[in-house]
All heavy atoms as TSV, in Angstrom:
chain	resi	resn	atom	element	x	y	z
A	1	MET	N	N	30.091	125.020	31.488
A	1	MET	CA	C	31.397	125.031	32.119
A	1	MET	C	C	31.275	124.331	33.479
A	1	MET	O	O	30.401	124.657	34.264
A	1	MET	CB	C	31.874	126.470	32.279
A	1	MET	CG	C	33.208	126.581	32.971
A	1	MET	SD	S	33.815	128.259	32.897
A	1	MET	CE	C	35.297	127.987	32.015
A	2	PRO	N	N	32.161	123.372	33.766
A	2	PRO	CA	C	32.076	122.642	35.036
A	2	PRO	C	C	32.456	123.535	36.214
A	2	PRO	O	O	33.245	124.470	36.091
A	2	PRO	CB	C	33.079	121.510	34.865
A	2	PRO	CG	C	33.989	121.936	33.781
A	2	PRO	CD	C	33.214	122.865	32.913
A	3	ASP	N	N	31.881	123.211	37.361
A	3	ASP	CA	C	32.164	123.954	38.589
A	3	ASP	C	C	33.498	123.483	39.157
A	3	ASP	O	O	33.647	122.318	39.516
A	3	ASP	CB	C	31.034	123.719	39.595
A	3	ASP	CG	C	31.223	124.520	40.864
A	3	ASP	OD1	O	31.891	125.570	40.805
A	3	ASP	OD2	O	30.709	124.082	41.899
A	4	ILE	N	N	34.469	124.380	39.219
A	4	ILE	CA	C	35.798	123.993	39.698
A	4	ILE	C	C	36.082	124.528	41.101
A	4	ILE	O	O	37.205	124.450	41.572
A	4	ILE	CB	C	36.894	124.437	38.716
A	4	ILE	CG1	C	36.893	125.946	38.532
A	4	ILE	CG2	C	36.773	123.718	37.404
A	4	ILE	CD1	C	38.072	126.466	37.759
A	5	SER	N	N	35.069	125.055	41.790
A	5	SER	CA	C	35.306	125.565	43.137
A	5	SER	C	C	35.670	124.425	44.085
A	5	SER	O	O	36.427	124.616	45.031
A	5	SER	CB	C	34.086	126.316	43.652
A	5	SER	OG	O	32.977	125.440	43.775
A	6	GLY	N	N	35.136	123.237	43.842
A	6	GLY	CA	C	35.496	122.084	44.666
A	6	GLY	C	C	36.964	121.729	44.518
A	6	GLY	O	O	37.637	121.386	45.490
A	7	LEU	N	N	37.466	121.824	43.293
A	7	LEU	CA	C	38.877	121.560	43.046
A	7	LEU	C	C	39.750	122.586	43.766
A	7	LEU	O	O	40.770	122.242	44.341
A	7	LEU	CB	C	39.176	121.573	41.545
A	7	LEU	CG	C	40.634	121.344	41.147
A	7	LEU	CD1	C	41.098	119.969	41.591
A	7	LEU	CD2	C	40.790	121.515	39.659
A	8	GLY	N	N	39.325	123.816	43.766
A	8	GLY	CA	C	40.075	124.866	44.465
A	8	GLY	C	C	40.157	124.597	45.954
A	8	GLY	O	O	41.210	124.767	46.572
A	9	LYS	N	N	39.056	124.161	46.550
A	9	LYS	CA	C	39.054	123.843	47.987
A	9	LYS	C	C	39.991	122.686	48.280
A	9	LYS	O	O	40.726	122.707	49.272
A	9	LYS	CB	C	37.639	123.498	48.439
A	9	LYS	CG	C	36.707	124.683	48.467
A	9	LYS	CD	C	35.311	124.262	48.868
A	9	LYS	CE	C	34.349	125.434	48.771
A	9	LYS	NZ	N	32.977	125.045	49.118
A	10	ILE	N	N	39.982	121.685	47.424
A	10	ILE	CA	C	40.859	120.528	47.625
A	10	ILE	C	C	42.326	120.949	47.536
A	10	ILE	O	O	43.150	120.532	48.348
A	10	ILE	CB	C	40.536	119.425	46.606
A	10	ILE	CG1	C	39.169	118.821	46.913
A	10	ILE	CG2	C	41.610	118.350	46.600
A	10	ILE	CD1	C	38.665	117.855	45.862
A	11	LEU	N	N	42.651	121.803	46.580
A	11	LEU	CA	C	44.032	122.267	46.440
A	11	LEU	C	C	44.467	123.092	47.648
A	11	LEU	O	O	45.615	122.988	48.097
A	11	LEU	CB	C	44.201	123.068	45.155
A	11	LEU	CG	C	44.142	122.256	43.857
A	11	LEU	CD1	C	44.169	123.191	42.652
A	11	LEU	CD2	C	45.273	121.261	43.798
A	12	VAL	N	N	43.567	123.914	48.187
A	12	VAL	CA	C	43.890	124.698	49.384
A	12	VAL	C	C	44.140	123.769	50.568
A	12	VAL	O	O	45.098	123.950	51.335
A	12	VAL	CB	C	42.770	125.711	49.696
A	12	VAL	CG1	C	42.952	126.324	51.075
A	12	VAL	CG2	C	42.730	126.801	48.638
A	13	ILE	N	N	43.315	122.748	50.727
A	13	ILE	CA	C	43.493	121.801	51.833
A	13	ILE	C	C	44.810	121.049	51.683
A	13	ILE	O	O	45.556	120.878	52.657
A	13	ILE	CB	C	42.293	120.839	51.913
A	13	ILE	CG1	C	41.051	121.605	52.371
A	13	ILE	CG2	C	42.585	119.670	52.845
A	13	ILE	CD1	C	39.766	120.813	52.301
A	14	ILE	N	N	45.120	120.616	50.462
A	14	ILE	CA	C	46.387	119.921	50.226
A	14	ILE	C	C	47.568	120.838	50.552
A	14	ILE	O	O	48.545	120.421	51.175
A	14	ILE	CB	C	46.464	119.401	48.777
A	14	ILE	CG1	C	45.473	118.257	48.577
A	14	ILE	CG2	C	47.880	118.951	48.422
A	14	ILE	CD1	C	45.327	117.805	47.139
A	15	GLY	N	N	47.463	122.099	50.182
A	15	GLY	CA	C	48.513	123.067	50.494
A	15	GLY	C	C	48.684	123.261	51.987
A	15	GLY	O	O	49.809	123.330	52.497
A	16	MET	N	N	47.574	123.313	52.719
A	16	MET	CA	C	47.648	123.468	54.171
A	16	MET	C	C	48.286	122.242	54.823
A	16	MET	O	O	49.064	122.373	55.776
A	16	MET	CB	C	46.257	123.726	54.737
A	16	MET	CG	C	45.708	125.097	54.375
A	16	MET	SD	S	43.971	125.372	54.767
A	16	MET	CE	C	43.870	124.940	56.462
A	17	VAL	N	N	47.988	121.073	54.305
A	17	VAL	CA	C	48.584	119.841	54.833
A	17	VAL	C	C	50.086	119.835	54.582
A	17	VAL	O	O	50.878	119.486	55.468
A	17	VAL	CB	C	47.905	118.593	54.219
A	17	VAL	CG1	C	48.689	117.335	54.534
A	17	VAL	CG2	C	46.475	118.473	54.708
A	18	ILE	N	N	50.509	120.259	53.404
A	18	ILE	CA	C	51.940	120.311	53.080
A	18	ILE	C	C	52.654	121.314	53.986
A	18	ILE	O	O	53.751	121.041	54.482
A	18	ILE	CB	C	52.155	120.639	51.592
A	18	ILE	CG1	C	51.709	119.452	50.736
A	18	ILE	CG2	C	53.614	120.990	51.300
A	18	ILE	CD1	C	51.692	119.719	49.257
A	19	VAL	N	N	52.038	122.458	54.243
A	19	VAL	CA	C	52.633	123.448	55.143
A	19	VAL	C	C	52.732	122.884	56.557
A	19	VAL	O	O	53.757	123.040	57.235
A	19	VAL	CB	C	51.819	124.760	55.130
A	19	VAL	CG1	C	52.225	125.674	56.267
A	19	VAL	CG2	C	51.980	125.463	53.798
A	20	ALA	N	N	51.685	122.197	57.022
A	20	ALA	CA	C	51.710	121.604	58.361
A	20	ALA	C	C	52.810	120.564	58.484
A	20	ALA	O	O	53.516	120.502	59.503
A	20	ALA	CB	C	50.348	120.989	58.683
A	21	ILE	N	N	52.994	119.753	57.449
A	21	ILE	CA	C	54.062	118.753	57.469
A	21	ILE	C	C	55.429	119.439	57.489
A	21	ILE	O	O	56.332	119.022	58.219
A	21	ILE	CB	C	53.937	117.798	56.264
A	21	ILE	CG1	C	52.698	116.917	56.424
A	21	ILE	CG2	C	55.184	116.940	56.101
A	21	ILE	CD1	C	52.353	116.100	55.195
A	22	GLY	N	N	55.578	120.520	56.742
A	22	GLY	CA	C	56.836	121.272	56.740
A	22	GLY	C	C	57.146	121.860	58.104
A	22	GLY	O	O	58.278	121.778	58.588
A	23	VAL	N	N	56.146	122.434	58.757
A	23	VAL	CA	C	56.335	122.985	60.105
A	23	VAL	C	C	56.700	121.870	61.075
A	23	VAL	O	O	57.570	122.028	61.930
A	23	VAL	CB	C	55.067	123.738	60.568
A	23	VAL	CG1	C	55.144	124.081	62.046
A	23	VAL	CG2	C	54.878	124.996	59.737
A	24	PHE	N	N	56.039	120.717	60.925
A	24	PHE	CA	C	56.345	119.574	61.783
A	24	PHE	C	C	57.806	119.161	61.643
A	24	PHE	O	O	58.489	118.926	62.636
A	24	PHE	CB	C	55.418	118.399	61.433
A	24	PHE	CG	C	55.730	117.141	62.179
A	24	PHE	CD1	C	55.375	117.009	63.503
A	24	PHE	CD2	C	56.387	116.100	61.554
A	24	PHE	CE1	C	55.663	115.849	64.201
A	24	PHE	CE2	C	56.678	114.939	62.238
A	24	PHE	CZ	C	56.310	114.816	63.571
A	25	PHE	N	N	58.324	119.094	60.420
A	25	PHE	CA	C	59.713	118.705	60.215
A	25	PHE	C	C	60.684	119.757	60.746
A	25	PHE	O	O	61.773	119.424	61.214
A	25	PHE	CB	C	59.999	118.427	58.744
A	25	PHE	CG	C	59.518	117.085	58.292
A	25	PHE	CD1	C	58.735	116.977	57.165
A	25	PHE	CD2	C	59.831	115.940	58.988
A	25	PHE	CE1	C	58.280	115.740	56.736
A	25	PHE	CE2	C	59.395	114.702	58.574
A	25	PHE	CZ	C	58.612	114.596	57.440
A	26	ILE	N	N	60.302	121.029	60.685
A	26	ILE	CA	C	61.167	122.080	61.218
A	26	ILE	C	C	61.250	121.965	62.738
A	26	ILE	O	O	62.311	122.097	63.337
A	26	ILE	CB	C	60.649	123.471	60.799
A	26	ILE	CG1	C	60.881	123.678	59.310
A	26	ILE	CG2	C	61.330	124.571	61.608
A	26	ILE	CD1	C	60.217	124.921	58.747
A	27	LEU	N	N	60.106	121.704	63.381
A	27	LEU	CA	C	60.071	121.624	64.841
A	27	LEU	C	C	60.497	120.258	65.375
A	27	LEU	O	O	60.708	120.102	66.575
A	27	LEU	CB	C	58.659	121.947	65.336
A	27	LEU	CG	C	58.152	123.352	65.032
A	27	LEU	CD1	C	56.723	123.504	65.508
A	27	LEU	CD2	C	59.047	124.396	65.672
A	28	PHE	N	N	60.620	119.275	64.514
A	28	PHE	CA	C	60.935	117.899	64.916
A	28	PHE	C	C	62.205	117.827	65.749
A	28	PHE	O	O	62.255	117.156	66.770
A	28	PHE	CB	C	61.057	117.031	63.663
A	28	PHE	CG	C	61.429	115.604	63.940
A	28	PHE	CD1	C	60.502	114.742	64.496
A	28	PHE	CD2	C	62.690	115.132	63.637
A	28	PHE	CE1	C	60.826	113.419	64.742
A	28	PHE	CE2	C	63.021	113.814	63.883
A	28	PHE	CZ	C	62.085	112.959	64.431
A	29	ASN	N	N	63.259	118.532	65.343
A	29	ASN	CA	C	64.537	118.475	66.060
A	29	ASN	C	C	64.536	119.286	67.338
A	29	ASN	O	O	65.408	119.113	68.174
A	29	ASN	CB	C	65.671	118.948	65.150
A	29	ASN	CG	C	65.937	117.985	64.024
A	29	ASN	OD1	O	65.711	116.792	64.172
A	29	ASN	ND2	N	66.393	118.505	62.906
A	30	LYS	N	N	63.576	120.169	67.513
A	30	LYS	CA	C	63.551	121.028	68.683
A	30	LYS	C	C	62.828	120.393	69.874
A	30	LYS	O	O	62.853	120.928	70.962
A	30	LYS	CB	C	62.902	122.364	68.332
A	30	LYS	CG	C	63.657	123.084	67.236
A	30	LYS	CD	C	63.277	124.523	67.160
A	30	LYS	CE	C	63.849	125.244	65.995
A	30	LYS	NZ	N	65.228	125.170	65.754
A	31	ILE	N	N	62.190	119.242	69.656
A	31	ILE	CA	C	61.508	118.539	70.738
A	31	ILE	C	C	62.468	117.459	71.246
A	31	ILE	O	O	62.700	116.462	70.570
A	31	ILE	CB	C	60.191	117.905	70.238
A	31	ILE	CG1	C	59.290	118.975	69.640
A	31	ILE	CG2	C	59.487	117.194	71.376
A	31	ILE	CD1	C	58.051	118.418	68.962
A	32	PRO	N	N	63.038	117.638	72.458
A	32	PRO	CA	C	64.101	116.730	72.895
A	32	PRO	C	C	63.638	115.294	73.152
A	32	PRO	O	O	64.394	114.358	72.959
A	32	PRO	CB	C	64.607	117.375	74.186
A	32	PRO	CG	C	63.500	118.237	74.651
A	32	PRO	CD	C	62.759	118.680	73.413
A	33	TRP	N	N	62.416	115.097	73.569
A	33	TRP	CA	C	61.929	113.754	73.896
A	33	TRP	C	C	61.345	113.029	72.703
A	33	TRP	O	O	61.105	111.827	72.767
A	33	TRP	CB	C	60.871	113.812	74.984
A	33	TRP	CG	C	59.735	114.746	74.666
A	33	TRP	CD1	C	59.644	116.052	75.033
A	33	TRP	CD2	C	58.575	114.474	73.896
A	33	TRP	NE1	N	58.495	116.600	74.537
A	33	TRP	CE2	C	57.810	115.651	73.830
A	33	TRP	CE3	C	58.097	113.346	73.242
A	33	TRP	CZ2	C	56.605	115.725	73.144
A	33	TRP	CZ3	C	56.891	113.433	72.565
A	33	TRP	CH2	C	56.161	114.609	72.529
A	34	PHE	N	N	61.139	113.725	71.607
A	34	PHE	CA	C	60.480	113.139	70.444
A	34	PHE	C	C	61.367	112.084	69.801
A	34	PHE	O	O	62.478	112.346	69.384
A	34	PHE	CB	C	60.144	114.233	69.431
A	34	PHE	CG	C	59.214	113.788	68.354
A	34	PHE	CD1	C	57.872	113.644	68.610
A	34	PHE	CD2	C	59.691	113.492	67.097
A	34	PHE	CE1	C	57.011	113.234	67.619
A	34	PHE	CE2	C	58.842	113.075	66.106
A	34	PHE	CZ	C	57.497	112.947	66.365
A	35	GLY	N	N	60.878	110.853	69.745
A	35	GLY	CA	C	61.642	109.758	69.183
A	35	GLY	C	C	62.528	109.049	70.181
A	35	GLY	O	O	63.238	108.112	69.833
A	36	LYS	N	N	62.492	109.476	71.431
A	36	LYS	CA	C	63.315	108.852	72.464
A	36	LYS	C	C	62.456	108.443	73.662
A	36	LYS	O	O	62.910	108.470	74.794
A	36	LYS	CB	C	64.396	109.828	72.908
A	36	LYS	CG	C	65.348	110.204	71.803
A	36	LYS	CD	C	66.340	111.238	72.252
A	36	LYS	CE	C	67.212	111.607	71.091
A	36	LYS	NZ	N	67.224	112.995	70.794
A	37	LEU	N	N	61.225	108.063	73.391
A	37	LEU	CA	C	60.311	107.666	74.458
A	37	LEU	C	C	60.541	106.217	74.855
A	37	LEU	O	O	61.055	105.419	74.067
A	37	LEU	CB	C	58.865	107.843	73.976
A	37	LEU	CG	C	58.434	109.268	73.682
A	37	LEU	CD1	C	57.051	109.269	73.040
A	37	LEU	CD2	C	58.413	110.086	74.943
A	38	PRO	N	N	60.147	105.864	76.083
A	38	PRO	CA	C	60.195	104.445	76.444
A	38	PRO	C	C	59.278	103.660	75.512
A	38	PRO	O	O	58.152	104.052	75.253
A	38	PRO	CB	C	59.660	104.424	77.873
A	38	PRO	CG	C	59.826	105.816	78.374
A	38	PRO	CD	C	59.730	106.714	77.178
A	39	GLY	N	N	59.748	102.574	74.986
A	39	GLY	CA	C	58.977	101.788	74.038
A	39	GLY	C	C	59.468	101.949	72.612
A	39	GLY	O	O	59.132	101.140	71.754
A	40	ASP	N	N	60.245	102.993	72.338
A	40	ASP	CA	C	60.876	103.142	71.036
A	40	ASP	C	C	62.058	102.184	70.977
A	40	ASP	O	O	62.884	102.137	71.887
A	40	ASP	CB	C	61.353	104.575	70.806
A	40	ASP	CG	C	60.207	105.551	70.612
A	40	ASP	OD1	O	59.074	105.102	70.396
A	40	ASP	OD2	O	60.451	106.768	70.686
A	41	ILE	N	N	62.126	101.399	69.939
A	41	ILE	CA	C	63.132	100.338	69.833
A	41	ILE	C	C	64.335	100.843	69.044
A	41	ILE	O	O	64.197	101.313	67.922
A	41	ILE	CB	C	62.526	99.100	69.148
A	41	ILE	CG1	C	61.363	98.578	69.980
A	41	ILE	CG2	C	63.580	98.034	68.932
A	41	ILE	CD1	C	60.548	97.521	69.295
A	42	ILE	N	N	65.518	100.742	69.659
A	42	ILE	CA	C	66.762	101.115	69.002
A	42	ILE	C	C	67.752	99.966	69.192
A	42	ILE	O	O	68.056	99.579	70.313
A	42	ILE	CB	C	67.363	102.413	69.581
A	42	ILE	CG1	C	66.382	103.572	69.442
A	42	ILE	CG2	C	68.685	102.735	68.910
A	42	ILE	CD1	C	66.837	104.832	70.139
A	43	VAL	N	N	68.218	99.413	68.091
A	43	VAL	CA	C	69.219	98.355	68.131
A	43	VAL	C	C	70.443	98.867	67.382
A	43	VAL	O	O	70.357	99.177	66.191
A	43	VAL	CB	C	68.696	97.054	67.482
A	43	VAL	CG1	C	69.780	95.997	67.463
A	43	VAL	CG2	C	67.450	96.559	68.182
A	44	GLN	N	N	71.565	98.973	68.084
A	44	GLN	CA	C	72.787	99.465	67.457
A	44	GLN	C	C	73.834	98.367	67.477
A	44	GLN	O	O	74.165	97.817	68.520
A	44	GLN	CB	C	73.311	100.699	68.185
A	44	GLN	CG	C	72.399	101.897	68.035
A	44	GLN	CD	C	72.941	103.120	68.750
A	44	GLN	OE1	O	73.680	103.016	69.710
A	44	GLN	NE2	N	72.549	104.281	68.262
A	45	LYS	N	N	74.344	98.057	66.325
A	45	LYS	CA	C	75.444	97.103	66.169
A	45	LYS	C	C	76.638	97.846	65.589
A	45	LYS	O	O	76.601	99.065	65.426
A	45	LYS	CB	C	75.020	95.949	65.242
A	45	LYS	CG	C	73.844	95.156	65.745
A	45	LYS	CD	C	74.244	94.290	66.903
A	45	LYS	CE	C	73.040	93.455	67.328
A	45	LYS	NZ	N	73.321	92.608	68.443
A	46	LYS	N	N	77.649	97.128	65.237
A	46	LYS	CA	C	78.880	97.740	64.747
A	46	LYS	C	C	78.640	98.638	63.532
A	46	LYS	O	O	78.968	99.819	63.548
A	46	LYS	CB	C	79.878	96.638	64.409
A	46	LYS	CG	C	81.243	97.105	64.093
A	46	LYS	CD	C	82.163	95.915	63.898
A	46	LYS	CE	C	83.568	96.351	63.655
A	46	LYS	NZ	N	84.454	95.204	63.438
A	47	ASN	N	N	78.051	98.107	62.473
A	47	ASN	CA	C	77.805	98.872	61.248
A	47	ASN	C	C	76.323	98.951	60.917
A	47	ASN	O	O	75.955	99.121	59.764
A	47	ASN	CB	C	78.550	98.239	60.067
A	47	ASN	CG	C	80.039	98.334	60.216
A	47	ASN	OD1	O	80.541	99.323	60.738
A	47	ASN	ND2	N	80.748	97.307	59.792
A	48	PHE	N	N	75.466	98.823	61.907
A	48	PHE	CA	C	74.033	98.743	61.652
A	48	PHE	C	C	73.272	99.378	62.799
A	48	PHE	O	O	73.577	99.154	63.973
A	48	PHE	CB	C	73.631	97.265	61.513
A	48	PHE	CG	C	72.168	97.039	61.363
A	48	PHE	CD1	C	71.530	97.313	60.174
A	48	PHE	CD2	C	71.424	96.555	62.420
A	48	PHE	CE1	C	70.169	97.101	60.040
A	48	PHE	CE2	C	70.070	96.335	62.292
A	48	PHE	CZ	C	69.441	96.608	61.097
A	49	THR	N	N	72.278	100.185	62.469
A	49	THR	CA	C	71.384	100.753	63.461
A	49	THR	C	C	69.957	100.549	62.985
A	49	THR	O	O	69.606	100.917	61.870
A	49	THR	CB	C	71.644	102.261	63.657
A	49	THR	OG1	O	72.992	102.439	64.077
A	49	THR	CG2	C	70.713	102.847	64.700
A	50	PHE	N	N	69.149	99.943	63.850
A	50	PHE	CA	C	67.730	99.739	63.567
A	50	PHE	C	C	66.938	100.557	64.557
A	50	PHE	O	O	67.129	100.465	65.762
A	50	PHE	CB	C	67.354	98.260	63.701
A	50	PHE	CG	C	65.885	98.004	63.510
A	50	PHE	CD1	C	65.327	98.040	62.246
A	50	PHE	CD2	C	65.071	97.739	64.597
A	50	PHE	CE1	C	63.972	97.812	62.070
A	50	PHE	CE2	C	63.723	97.514	64.427
A	50	PHE	CZ	C	63.167	97.554	63.162
A	51	TYR	N	N	66.041	101.392	64.045
A	51	TYR	CA	C	65.253	102.287	64.883
A	51	TYR	C	C	63.791	102.121	64.532
A	51	TYR	O	O	63.404	102.274	63.377
A	51	TYR	CB	C	65.715	103.732	64.655
A	51	TYR	CG	C	64.932	104.736	65.441
A	51	TYR	CD1	C	65.017	104.779	66.817
A	51	TYR	CD2	C	64.112	105.645	64.803
A	51	TYR	CE1	C	64.292	105.698	67.542
A	51	TYR	CE2	C	63.382	106.561	65.512
A	51	TYR	CZ	C	63.479	106.584	66.887
A	51	TYR	OH	O	62.751	107.493	67.597
A	52	PHE	N	N	62.977	101.787	65.512
A	52	PHE	CA	C	61.542	101.632	65.310
A	52	PHE	C	C	60.810	102.396	66.407
A	52	PHE	O	O	60.664	101.918	67.532
A	52	PHE	CB	C	61.156	100.153	65.329
A	52	PHE	CG	C	59.719	99.913	64.981
A	52	PHE	CD1	C	59.230	100.207	63.726
A	52	PHE	CD2	C	58.847	99.395	65.928
A	52	PHE	CE1	C	57.906	99.991	63.405
A	52	PHE	CE2	C	57.525	99.173	65.612
A	52	PHE	CZ	C	57.049	99.475	64.356
A	53	PRO	N	N	60.338	103.616	66.116
A	53	PRO	CA	C	59.708	104.469	67.133
A	53	PRO	C	C	58.232	104.120	67.354
A	53	PRO	O	O	57.342	104.882	66.987
A	53	PRO	CB	C	59.876	105.871	66.554
A	53	PRO	CG	C	59.829	105.644	65.075
A	53	PRO	CD	C	60.498	104.312	64.858
A	54	ILE	N	N	57.961	102.976	67.956
A	54	ILE	CA	C	56.577	102.521	68.076
A	54	ILE	C	C	55.759	103.413	69.018
A	54	ILE	O	O	54.623	103.766	68.702
A	54	ILE	CB	C	56.517	101.041	68.496
A	54	ILE	CG1	C	55.094	100.532	68.368
A	54	ILE	CG2	C	57.039	100.819	69.885
A	54	ILE	CD1	C	54.995	99.039	68.293
A	55	THR	N	N	56.301	103.794	70.160
A	55	THR	CA	C	55.562	104.645	71.090
A	55	THR	C	C	55.314	106.023	70.492
A	55	THR	O	O	54.205	106.566	70.593
A	55	THR	CB	C	56.333	104.779	72.417
A	55	THR	OG1	O	56.620	103.479	72.918
A	55	THR	CG2	C	55.536	105.544	73.436
A	56	THR	N	N	56.313	106.590	69.869
A	56	THR	CA	C	56.152	107.889	69.218
A	56	THR	C	C	55.096	107.806	68.117
A	56	THR	O	O	54.271	108.712	67.976
A	56	THR	CB	C	57.495	108.356	68.640
A	56	THR	OG1	O	58.468	108.395	69.692
A	56	THR	CG2	C	57.378	109.730	68.022
A	57	SER	N	N	55.096	106.721	67.349
A	57	SER	CA	C	54.106	106.549	66.274
A	57	SER	C	C	52.691	106.463	66.835
A	57	SER	O	O	51.755	107.026	66.255
A	57	SER	CB	C	54.419	105.291	65.478
A	57	SER	OG	O	55.680	105.371	64.893
A	58	ILE	N	N	52.526	105.769	67.938
A	58	ILE	CA	C	51.197	105.652	68.552
A	58	ILE	C	C	50.719	107.010	69.046
A	58	ILE	O	O	49.555	107.383	68.831
A	58	ILE	CB	C	51.224	104.613	69.688
A	58	ILE	CG1	C	51.427	103.212	69.112
A	58	ILE	CG2	C	49.952	104.678	70.524
A	58	ILE	CD1	C	51.690	102.146	70.145
A	59	ILE	N	N	51.594	107.777	69.676
A	59	ILE	CA	C	51.215	109.107	70.172
A	59	ILE	C	C	50.842	110.028	69.017
A	59	ILE	O	O	49.834	110.749	69.074
A	59	ILE	CB	C	52.340	109.703	71.035
A	59	ILE	CG1	C	52.435	108.922	72.341
A	59	ILE	CG2	C	52.101	111.186	71.303
A	59	ILE	CD1	C	53.595	109.307	73.213
A	60	ILE	N	N	51.621	110.020	67.947
A	60	ILE	CA	C	51.302	110.846	66.775
A	60	ILE	C	C	49.966	110.420	66.177
A	60	ILE	O	O	49.146	111.264	65.805
A	60	ILE	CB	C	52.428	110.767	65.729
A	60	ILE	CG1	C	53.664	111.485	66.243
A	60	ILE	CG2	C	51.991	111.368	64.402
A	60	ILE	CD1	C	54.878	111.286	65.371
A	61	SER	N	N	49.714	109.135	66.104
A	61	SER	CA	C	48.457	108.625	65.562
A	61	SER	C	C	47.269	109.085	66.391
A	61	SER	O	O	46.236	109.497	65.846
A	61	SER	CB	C	48.501	107.101	65.495
A	61	SER	OG	O	47.265	106.590	65.066
A	62	VAL	N	N	47.392	109.032	67.705
A	62	VAL	CA	C	46.303	109.476	68.586
A	62	VAL	C	C	46.054	110.969	68.416
A	62	VAL	O	O	44.902	111.416	68.322
A	62	VAL	CB	C	46.620	109.123	70.055
A	62	VAL	CG1	C	45.668	109.812	71.014
A	62	VAL	CG2	C	46.583	107.614	70.257
A	63	ILE	N	N	47.117	111.756	68.349
A	63	ILE	CA	C	46.962	113.214	68.189
A	63	ILE	C	C	46.292	113.543	66.860
A	63	ILE	O	O	45.365	114.353	66.800
A	63	ILE	CB	C	48.335	113.913	68.318
A	63	ILE	CG1	C	48.827	113.826	69.762
A	63	ILE	CG2	C	48.246	115.371	67.866
A	63	ILE	CD1	C	50.259	114.289	69.946
A	64	ILE	N	N	46.738	112.918	65.777
A	64	ILE	CA	C	46.142	113.174	64.458
A	64	ILE	C	C	44.683	112.731	64.434
A	64	ILE	O	O	43.822	113.432	63.896
A	64	ILE	CB	C	46.957	112.490	63.349
A	64	ILE	CG1	C	48.302	113.187	63.198
A	64	ILE	CG2	C	46.207	112.499	62.023
A	64	ILE	CD1	C	49.261	112.480	62.261
A	65	THR	N	N	44.387	111.584	65.050
A	65	THR	CA	C	43.009	111.097	65.104
A	65	THR	C	C	42.115	112.079	65.855
A	65	THR	O	O	41.002	112.385	65.405
A	65	THR	CB	C	42.950	109.714	65.767
A	65	THR	OG1	O	43.756	108.806	65.017
A	65	THR	CG2	C	41.532	109.194	65.828
A	66	LEU	N	N	42.581	112.578	66.986
A	66	LEU	CA	C	41.787	113.545	67.755
A	66	LEU	C	C	41.576	114.845	66.978
A	66	LEU	O	O	40.470	115.399	66.975
A	66	LEU	CB	C	42.461	113.831	69.095
A	66	LEU	CG	C	42.408	112.705	70.119
A	66	LEU	CD1	C	43.256	113.053	71.339
A	66	LEU	CD2	C	40.977	112.409	70.521
A	67	LEU	N	N	42.632	115.337	66.331
A	67	LEU	CA	C	42.494	116.574	65.552
A	67	LEU	C	C	41.511	116.395	64.402
A	67	LEU	O	O	40.666	117.262	64.162
A	67	LEU	CB	C	43.857	117.023	65.024
A	67	LEU	CG	C	44.828	117.580	66.059
A	67	LEU	CD1	C	46.192	117.826	65.426
A	67	LEU	CD2	C	44.284	118.841	66.684
A	68	LEU	N	N	41.609	115.282	63.681
A	68	LEU	CA	C	40.665	115.040	62.588
A	68	LEU	C	C	39.248	114.874	63.102
A	68	LEU	O	O	38.301	115.348	62.487
A	68	LEU	CB	C	41.095	113.808	61.786
A	68	LEU	CG	C	42.330	113.984	60.917
A	68	LEU	CD1	C	42.739	112.652	60.298
A	68	LEU	CD2	C	42.095	115.023	59.838
A	69	TRP	N	N	39.086	114.211	64.249
A	69	TRP	CA	C	37.756	114.037	64.830
A	69	TRP	C	C	37.149	115.391	65.207
A	69	TRP	O	O	35.975	115.648	64.974
A	69	TRP	CB	C	37.833	113.118	66.049
A	69	TRP	CG	C	36.511	112.898	66.694
A	69	TRP	CD1	C	35.494	112.120	66.240
A	69	TRP	CD2	C	36.053	113.493	67.912
A	69	TRP	NE1	N	34.443	112.187	67.111
A	69	TRP	CE2	C	34.754	113.017	68.141
A	69	TRP	CE3	C	36.631	114.369	68.832
A	69	TRP	CZ2	C	34.019	113.393	69.250
A	69	TRP	CZ3	C	35.904	114.746	69.925
A	69	TRP	CH2	C	34.612	114.266	70.127
A	70	ILE	N	N	37.980	116.275	65.760
A	70	ILE	CA	C	37.485	117.605	66.166
A	70	ILE	C	C	37.120	118.439	64.947
A	70	ILE	O	O	36.057	119.070	64.915
A	70	ILE	CB	C	38.559	118.331	67.016
A	70	ILE	CG1	C	38.680	117.661	68.396
A	70	ILE	CG2	C	38.222	119.813	67.174
A	70	ILE	CD1	C	39.859	118.139	69.204
A	71	PHE	N	N	37.977	118.452	63.930
A	71	PHE	CA	C	37.750	119.324	62.782
A	71	PHE	C	C	36.786	118.784	61.755
A	71	PHE	O	O	36.190	119.555	60.993
A	71	PHE	CB	C	39.088	119.679	62.119
A	71	PHE	CG	C	39.937	120.589	62.940
A	71	PHE	CD1	C	41.157	120.160	63.431
A	71	PHE	CD2	C	39.514	121.867	63.256
A	71	PHE	CE1	C	41.949	120.992	64.196
A	71	PHE	CE2	C	40.292	122.708	64.028
A	71	PHE	CZ	C	41.502	122.268	64.499
A	72	LEU	N	N	36.615	117.481	61.681
A	72	LEU	CA	C	35.774	116.914	60.619
A	72	LEU	C	C	34.421	116.394	61.101
A	72	LEU	O	O	33.653	115.884	60.287
A	72	LEU	CB	C	36.528	115.787	59.902
A	72	LEU	CG	C	37.806	116.200	59.183
A	72	LEU	CD1	C	38.466	114.991	58.550
A	72	LEU	CD2	C	37.534	117.261	58.151
A	73	ARG	N	N	34.116	116.514	62.376
A	73	ARG	CA	C	32.798	116.034	62.825
A	73	ARG	C	C	31.727	117.008	62.350
A	73	ARG	O	O	31.901	118.199	62.291
A	73	ARG	CB	C	32.761	115.844	64.329
A	73	ARG	CG	C	32.892	117.131	65.109
A	73	ARG	CD	C	32.893	116.856	66.571
A	73	ARG	NE	N	33.188	118.091	67.277
A	73	ARG	CZ	C	32.919	118.315	68.513
A	73	ARG	NH1	N	32.361	117.367	69.226
A	73	ARG	NH2	N	33.221	119.453	69.064
A	74	ARG	N	N	30.573	116.436	62.060
A	74	ARG	CA	C	29.470	117.267	61.542
A	74	ARG	C	C	28.213	117.003	62.280
A	74	ARG	O	O	27.805	116.050	62.691
A	74	ARG	CB	C	29.270	116.981	60.058
A	74	ARG	CG	C	30.441	117.460	59.278
A	74	ARG	CD	C	30.246	117.228	57.824
A	74	ARG	NE	N	31.455	117.670	57.146
A	74	ARG	CZ	C	31.550	117.733	55.878
A	74	ARG	NH1	N	30.583	117.418	55.105
A	74	ARG	NH2	N	32.665	118.142	55.309
C-alpha cells in the first residue's frame, strides 16, 4: 500500500492557503490605503476605467516573499 501521508500534508497546506486567501479578500475592503497608493495607475474615461495597481502589487510580492523565506528556510 502506498504511503499517502505526503498527500495529506499537501492537502492541508492547500487548505491553509485557500483559507488565507479568503481572509485576505475579507479584509481587503477594510484597508483604506490598499490599492490607492502612489504609483497605482488609474485611468478613467467616459465609459472606461483602467486600473493597474503596480505599487500595491510590488508591496504584496515583497511581503509574500519575506513570509515564504521565513517559513521555508531550512
